N, C-alpha and C positions, 0 to 999 in steps of 0.2 A: 592680127594676131599674130605671134612672137613664140618660134621654137628655136632652141638653141640648144648645141651639143657641145660640152666645154670638156676640155680633156688639158689634165696638167699630169707631171710627173714630178713627183716629189720626194725631196728627201729627207727624212729626219733623222737629225743628228743625236737625239737625247730622247726615250721616250719612259716614260715614269708608271704608264697606266698598267692594270689589272691585265688585259687583255694579250699586250705582247711581251708580257715577263719572260723570266729564263726558260729555255727548253725544262718541260715537264717530265720529272722521273717516277715513276709509279711501280708497285707491286702489287700491293694489295688493298692500296686504299682510293677506291675507284670515287668516291667524292669528290674528290679533286677534277675529275673528267668533267661531272656534271658543273661544278663549276665554272670550267670554260665554258661549256655547250650554253649555259644560261647567258654568259657572256657576250655570246656570237650576237644576241638579240638585241644587245646595245650598240652593236655595231649598225643595225639597223636604224637605228636613229639618225645616223647619217645621211641615209639616202632617201628621209622621207619628208625632207621640208628643202625647197627650192634653194640655191645654195652656191653662188659660181666659185667661194673660195676653197670648197670643198667638193667640186665635185666630179674631180677624179684624182683620187690619192694614192699613191705607191708607195708604200711604207715598207723598208729593208729592216730586216731582224740584227744589221751589224756587223753582219759578214758577208762573203761574197756570194751566198745563196741567194735563191730564187726570193720576191719578194714574200713577205710574211703577210702582207694584209694590202689588198686593192679594193677601192670604193669605185665607182662609175655611177654617174649620174647624167639623164637624159629627159627635159622636161619643158615646158611653155605653157602660157599663158593669154588670154585676152577678155575684153569687155566687148559683149555683143555689139549694142551699138549708146549711141547717147542717148535714144527715146526709151531702150529695154537694157538699160544698166545693170544688168547681170553680169558678174564676173567666173569666169571657169578656167580653172587652171589642172593639169596634171603633169605627175611626174614618174618616170621609171629608174629605181636604182638596183644596181647588182653591186654585191660584194661577194671578195674569197678571200677567206681567212686560212691560212697555212702554218699550223701551230706546228713546234718541234715537240712531240710526244717518246720519250724513251721508256721502255718497260725491261726491268730485269727479272730475274730469276733468282740473283741473289751472285750467280756466277758470270754471267754477261749479259751485258747491255745490247739493245737494237735499238735502231730510230725506227719510229713507224710515221712512215708517210700517211698524212690527213688531209682532207680539205674539206673544209666545210664552204659550202656555197648560199648563197641569200640572194632572194629578188624579192623589190617591192615594189607594189603600185599604187601611189596617192592618188586621190583627187581631191580637186576643190571649189566650192561654190560661195563667191561672195556676192556683194551689193556695194555699186559706186556711189555714193554720198558726197555727192559736191559741195564745197566747203565756198570757195570764193571762184567762181566762173570768171574766165579773162583778168583777173587780176593779176598784176604783176607780169601782162602779157599772156598768159599761160594759164591753165586748169589745176586746181588744188584738188584732190579726192581721197576721202579716208573711205577705206575697203575693209570690213569686216570678213571675215571667209572663214565657212566653216570644212574642216580636212577632214579624210577619213583614208586608210591606209589597209592593203592586204598585203602577207609576205610568207615567205615561207626559207625555211633554212635545211639545208640537206647536207647530210655528212658522209663522204664517200672514204671508207678505208680501203687498204690495200696491203694488209701483212702477212698476208699467207697463212697457208692450216697449222703452220706449229703454234701461234701465237693463239691462234682462234681455239686451236685445242687446252691452250695454257688457262685464257680466260673468257669464258661462258657467261659471265653475269651481264646484268642490264647497259653496265656502262658500255662495255664495248659491243653489245648491241646495238646501242645508241652510234657509236661511230662507226659501225659498220652499217650503213642502209637506213640510220636513224631519220627521221624528220621533226621539224619543228615550227607550227604554223601559229601566224600571229594575226593579229588586228590592230588598229589603233585608230583613236577617237582624239580629236582638240581642235584647234582654230588657232588664224592668225588673226593681225591687226596692222593692216599697214597703209601708212600715208603716202599719196604718190602725186609729184607735181611734175606735169608735162609742159614743154614748153615747143612750140612747131613753129618754124619760119623760114624766109627763103637763105636767111643769111646762116641757120643755127639750129639744131634740135636737140634741149636739153632733157634728162629725165633724171629724175631724184627719188628713192623710194627709200622709208622707211619703215624696217619692218617685223615685229615682235611674233614670233612662234612658239606653240607649245602642243606638244601630243604624247598622250602615253600607249604605248605598245605594248600588248597583253597575248601571251599564247592561250591557243586551243586547239582542239581536236589534232592531236600531235600524236607521233608514236606511243604507243602504251608507254614503253621504257624512256619515252624523252624527258627530256627536264620542262616543267612548269616556268613560268617568272613573268617578270615584264620591265621595259625599262621607259626612259622618257627622253623625249628630243625638247630642248628647250634653248633656243635661242634668239640674239636679237642682231640684224643685219642692216646693213646701209649702203645702199647703192647709187652710184653717182654716172652719169655720160654725157658727154658732147660729141654731137656729130655737124662737121660743116665741110662746104666744099671745098676742094684746093685750088684755088684761083680759079683759071678758067678750064681745067681739065673735067673734059666731058667721054664719055664712054655708053655704049647703047641709048643715046641721045638724053642722056641726063647727066648732071655734075657728079663726079667720083668723089667720095665724102672720105675726109680722116676720121678717126674715132679714137675717142679718148676714152677713159673709163679708170675708175675704181670702185672697190668695194671693201669692207670688214666686217667679219661677224665675230661676234663676241657670244662665246658657248656659256651655258650656264647650267646652273645645277648639277645633277650628274654627269651632263657629258663635260664640264668641267674640268679639263685635265686628264681627260681618258686617254687617251691618245700623243699625252705629252705636251699638249697645246692650252692654252685656256681660249686663245682666240688667233684669227687667219684674217691677211691682208692682202688684196689683190690689186696691179696697176697694168694696165692694158693700154695696146696702141694697136691699131691696125685700118683698115680701108673697107669700104662700104659700096658696093654696086649696086645703083637702082634702074631695075628693069620694069617698070611700072608703065612704060610709053607700049609695050608689047603687051599681046593676050596673052601671058602665061600667069599660070597659079601663085607662082613666086615675085613679089615685088622689088624685096631687099634682101640682098645678101651680104652678111657682114664677118670678115675675116680678121683674128684678133689674136695676137700675140699678147701672153700673160705673163711676168712676175709674181710670185706667190712668196709670202715669208711671214712668218708668225714666232711665239715663244718657241726656240729651238729647232726651228724648221725653215726650209728653203725651197723654194722650187719654180719651175717655167711650165708652159704649155701652149696652146694653140685653142682658140674657140673658132667654132663654125654658126653663126645662128642666121637663120632667115625668117623671114616677114612673110605674110599671106595678105 
């Protein structure tokens, strides 16, 4: 069983999507607020599917201000055994969106600090269909997976009594403590190749995932809506011993990996990019000789790039 925490610090040089558009100025047209609130549901779609390339995005607004959008993901998955080929996976995702709202009474304008925070939990259950066991020295598996998600988004507004007295409609009520709950249903199809030997380990995964997110049981004044997660991902990894270097009684291995995610449907171009790529290099320690829960620990430095996008980060993963 493998669990990974994958962290990226990403710089977006150009944003063309709806969500991170220019600061919103409003006076009487509160519908614009609802449109933004509805867009937050689309942000959840980046946290419900396991994705190394977007596991932790921090996107700035193009100024020296704090990040306008942060997305973090933590998860893992494993097959129970060869005799019981049930595959289980789980992912926790968090996003924080800090849009810039400006309200005006016709004479003066003020910025409104708003924080929209979302939390998602995704589970998956699948079945390993062995296509060619021991062919090419490894194991090729086709893995259909059923996925389900529960998520919530809460709005935290701090604008003071003056603004609350000026605007008391449902739109501002949503900004001041509104909540948007969502569930998601969908599935994935994964083609997984694994080769394990003394000289090297090779993992290759090709995965298509789709999921629909739908709001439910939210605040009475909250926005209802839906969003889709739709992408195709490729992941490659090679692990091999570093000469005769040993630690904890086992060889120390280097890790080389690459990943690419192609975003499809409504996700395509939403944050200013159509796809993301990741290249990683790191080390792996094997502690299986000792009576401990963790058998392997990997630390990988990654460089991420895509359309108008560059980034870097550190990833930590553990096998049990």
